[in-house]
N, C-alpha and C positions, 0 to 999 in steps of 0.2 A: 358663839356670838348669839344674842338674841335679837328677834326682829318683831315688828308688828305684823301680824298675819290675818288676813281676811279669810273667813271659813264660809263656804257656800254649802248648804244642805239641801238636797233635792226635796221638793214637797211631795208629800204622799197624799194625793187627791182622794176625796170621796165623793161618791155619787150624790147628787143633791146639794153639795156645797156651794155656797155663793162666794164668788172671789172677785178681788179686783187687782188688776194688772197696771202698775203705776209707771209704765215705761215702754218704750220699744213699739214695734209696729202692731202688737196685739193688745195695747193699753186699752183699759176700758173695765166694765163689769161684766161677768160671765158667770153662767151656771154650769156646774160639772154634770154632765149627763151620762158619760161611760168612761170607765178606766180599765185599760187593757194592761198587758205586760209592758209594753213599750209606747203606748199611745194612750192620749186624752182626748175625749171629745167634749167639746165647750159649745154652750148655746148662748147667744146674744139675747138677753132680756127685752130688749126692744124690737129687734127685727125677727127674732126667733130662728135665725139662720144658725146652723150648726157647722162646726169645723172639727176636723180630726188632726191633731198634730202629734208627733214625738214629744215626749216629756221636755220641757223647756224651763219651768218656773222653779224657783228657790224661795224657801219660806223666809220672810224676815219679821213679821208680826201678826198678831190676831187682834182684832178690834171687836169690842162688844157693843151692841146697840148702836150700829152704823146704819145710815140711811143707804139702802140699796134697791134699785139701781141708783147711782148718785145723781142728783138733780130731779128726783121723782117727787 
């Protein structure tokens, strides 16, 4: 039988990358400041606070010429 299947691909972060998370408790704009084997460190562009989390994002699309951070 055939079914519709949703496929998730883990995001491969790059240091210096500007990202936007569009949902969940970490939603908002972030800058990738460090990438480890299992952890990623993100910095808020407004407060400059940094947080280290286990990988949790999945890539959906890449936009060109986007305003970042949003609302600036």
